[in-house]
C-alpha positions in Angstrom: 21.8 -155.2 96.6 18.3 -155.0 95.1 17.1 -153.3 98.3 20.0 -150.8 98.1 19.3 -149.9 94.5 15.6 -149.5 95.3 16.3 -147.2 98.2 18.7 -145.1 96.1 16.2 -144.9 93.3 13.5 -143.8 95.8 15.8 -141.2 97.3 16.6 -139.9 93.8 12.9 -139.5 93.2 12.3 -137.8 96.6 15.2 -135.4 96.1 14.5 -134.4 92.6 12.7 -136.0 89.6 14.4 -133.5 87.4 17.1 -130.8 87.6 14.4 -128.2 88.2 14.9 -124.9 90.0 12.6 -125.9 92.8 14.0 -125.3 96.3 11.3 -127.2 98.2 13.6 -130.2 99.1 15.5 -129.9 102.3 19.2 -130.6 101.8 21.1 -133.1 104.0 24.0 -131.8 106.1 27.4 -133.4 105.1 28.8 -136.1 107.4 30.1 -134.6 110.6 28.0 -131.5 110.0 31.0 -129.9 108.2 30.5 -126.8 106.1 30.4 -127.5 102.4 30.8 -125.3 99.2 29.9 -126.3 95.7 32.1 -124.4 93.1 31.6 -124.9 89.4 32.7 -123.6 86.0 30.4 -124.2 83.1 29.9 -123.2 79.5 27.0 -125.2 78.2 25.2 -125.6 81.5 25.7 -129.3 81.9 28.1 -128.9 84.9 25.7 -126.4 86.4 23.0 -129.0 86.5 25.2 -131.4 88.4 26.3 -128.7 90.8 22.7 -127.7 91.4 21.7 -131.2 92.2 24.6 -131.7 94.6 23.7 -128.3 96.2 20.1 -129.5 96.7 21.2 -132.8 98.1 24.0 -131.6 100.4 23.5 -128.6 102.6 26.0 -126.2 101.1 26.8 -122.8 99.6 27.1 -122.6 95.8 29.3 -120.4 93.6 29.8 -120.2 89.8 33.3 -119.3 88.7 33.6 -116.7 85.9 36.6 -115.3 84.2 37.5 -111.6 83.8 37.5 -112.1 80.0 34.6 -114.3 78.8 35.4 -117.2 76.5 34.3 -117.0 72.9 30.8 -118.1 72.0 32.0 -120.0 69.0 32.8 -123.6 69.9 35.8 -123.8 67.5 37.2 -120.5 68.8 36.8 -121.8 72.3 38.6 -125.0 71.6 41.5 -123.1 70.0 41.8 -120.7 72.9 41.5 -123.5 75.5 44.3 -125.5 73.8 46.6 -122.5 73.7 46.0 -121.8 77.4 46.6 -125.5 78.4 49.7 -125.7 76.3 51.2 -122.5 77.7 50.1 -123.1 81.3 48.1 -119.9 81.3 45.7 -119.4 84.2 43.0 -116.8 83.3 42.1 -114.4 86.1 38.7 -114.9 87.7 36.1 -112.2 88.3 34.6 -114.4 91.0 35.7 -113.9 94.6 34.8 -116.3 97.4 34.6 -114.8 100.8 35.6 -116.7 103.9 37.1 -119.6 102.0 38.9 -120.7 105.2 35.5 -121.5 106.8 34.7 -124.4 104.4 35.7 -128.0 105.3 34.5 -129.7 102.1 34.8 -128.1 98.6 33.1 -129.7 95.6 34.8 -128.6 92.3 32.9 -129.0 89.1 34.0 -128.4 85.5 33.7 -129.5 81.9 36.6 -131.5 80.4 38.5 -129.4 77.9 41.0 -131.3 75.6 41.0 -134.2 78.0 41.9 -132.3 81.1 40.9 -129.7 83.7 40.0 -126.3 82.2 42.4 -123.4 83.0 39.8 -121.4 85.1 39.7 -124.4 87.5 43.5 -124.4 87.7 43.3 -120.7 88.6 40.8 -121.4 91.3 42.8 -124.3 92.8 46.0 -122.2 92.9 44.6 -118.9 94.1 43.0 -120.3 97.3 44.5 -122.3 100.2 43.0 -125.8 100.3 45.3 -127.1 103.1 43.4 -129.6 105.3 40.2 -129.4 103.3 38.4 -132.2 101.6 38.2 -131.6 97.8 35.6 -133.4 95.7 36.0 -133.1 91.9 33.2 -133.8 89.4 33.1 -133.2 85.7 31.1 -133.5 82.5 32.2 -134.1 78.9 30.9 -135.4 75.6 33.2 -138.4 75.6 36.6 -137.8 77.3 37.1 -139.5 80.6 37.7 -137.4 83.7 40.6 -139.5 85.0 43.4 -137.1 83.8 41.6 -134.1 85.3 41.2 -135.9 88.6 45.0 -136.5 88.7 45.5 -132.8 87.9 43.3 -131.8 90.9 45.4 -134.2 93.0 48.6 -132.5 91.9 47.2 -129.0 92.7 45.8 -130.0 96.1 48.7 -131.9 97.7 47.8 -130.6 101.2 44.2 -131.7 100.8 42.2 -134.9 100.9 41.0 -135.3 97.4 38.2 -137.9 97.2 37.3 -140.0 94.2 35.8 -137.8 91.5 32.6 -138.3 89.4 32.6 -138.1 85.6 29.3 -137.9 83.7 28.7 -137.8 80.0 27.0 -134.6 78.9 24.2 -136.6 77.2 23.3 -138.4 80.4 23.4 -135.5 82.9 19.6 -135.1 83.2 19.1 -138.7 84.1 22.1 -139.1 86.4 20.5 -138.3 89.8 20.9 -141.9 91.1 24.5 -142.1 90.0 25.3 -138.9 91.8 23.6 -140.2 95.0 25.5 -143.5 94.8 28.7 -141.5 94.4 28.0 -139.2 97.4 27.2 -142.3 99.5 30.3 -144.2 98.3 32.8 -141.4 99.1 31.2 -140.9 102.5 29.7 -137.4 102.2 26.2 -138.6 102.9 27.3 -140.4 106.1 27.9 -143.8 107.6 26.6 -146.8 105.6 26.1 -148.6 108.9 28.3 -151.6 108.1 31.2 -150.8 110.3 33.5 -152.5 107.8 33.8 -151.2 104.3 35.7 -152.9 101.5 36.5 -150.9 98.4 38.3 -152.3 95.3 40.2 -150.0 93.0 39.7 -151.4 89.6 43.0 -150.2 88.2 45.3 -151.0 91.1 43.2 -153.8 92.8 43.6 -152.4 96.3 41.1 -153.9 98.7 40.7 -151.9 101.9 39.1 -153.1 105.1 38.9 -151.8 108.7 38.0 -153.6 111.9 38.0 -152.5 115.5 41.8 -153.0 115.8 43.4 -153.0 112.4 43.1 -151.5 108.9 44.4 -153.8 106.1 45.1 -153.1 102.5 45.9 -155.8 99.9 47.8 -155.1 96.7 51.1 -153.3 96.1 51.7 -149.7 97.1 54.4 -147.4 98.4 52.7 -145.9 101.4 49.5 -145.6 103.4 48.4 -142.3 105.1 45.3 -142.2 107.3 43.6 -138.8 107.7 40.7 -137.8 109.9 37.6 -135.7 108.9 39.5 -132.5 109.7 42.3 -133.3 107.3 44.9 -134.0 110.0 47.3 -137.0 109.4 46.7 -139.7 112.0 49.1 -142.4 110.9 51.5 -143.4 108.1 53.0 -146.7 107.2 54.5 -148.8 104.4 53.1 -152.0 105.8 49.9 -153.6 104.7 48.4 -153.5 108.2 47.9 -150.4 110.2 46.9 -150.5 113.9 43.8 -148.4 114.6 42.7 -149.8 118.0 43.4 -146.5 119.8 41.4 -144.4 117.3 37.9 -143.2 118.2 34.9 -144.5 116.1 34.2 -142.4 113.1 34.9 -141.8 109.4 38.5 -141.5 108.1 40.2 -141.2 104.7 43.0 -143.5 103.6 45.5 -142.2 101.0 47.2 -145.0 99.0 50.4 -143.9 97.3 50.4 -146.5 94.5 53.4 -148.1 92.7 52.5 -146.1 89.5 52.8 -142.8 91.5 49.1 -142.2 91.6 47.2 -141.3 94.8 44.0 -143.2 95.5 41.8 -142.0 98.4 39.3 -144.2 100.1 36.8 -143.8 102.9 37.0 -146.1 105.9 34.6 -146.4 108.8 35.6 -147.4 112.2 32.9 -148.5 114.7 
């Protein structure tokens, strides 16, 4: 554990000691050499800093989302407008257009938390484009509100996608969060195989322990259904049992969707040797 923390800290220093504009560091291709896109919406610049760091770490394209009508500069006016849009379900039109969206396999989606949830411009983005079969990776920043509700919203808007565990950062800690971002990218499998061959992940809310061996994938805890998906987003297997045969699957990285008893969807990375 100490060695792992040391290596992650060292990697954070190598990649970037600050969120500077330097482009001297060579980004790492995503696992499987898939094509990645980092999309973000920001107001104060905190989310942009995180998006920039992900872009410098992962070989990717990067796009900032902007609305046709800019939001008010006044913070209080912004809060009022945002609340009205969220309550009414209004999705503001975007001035940003992303060409060749179909060419991306992995899409990082970054945003600030507004009134405890996903801001309306992100809702517009996730409903305007087809994310079927893509891997969607949410990340967000806020002064205090957790990102959990917003991650559930992204899940609801991307039902035909594989939505990985999101990252939430407090705005006050963004500039010192490089190591946390790297740990997250490693944990969700974007930076590649951790070399263990068997990965066990425990979901703290639902206590689902996931393990995979050469022949079987096993999940402990209560759930409604398991769905195994490959890196291309294609469904490989589905079961209501706690053990899923995987002996006929080739070695590689897969994603397991756990449909929980409380109707939430938990997505975990599993590695088969």
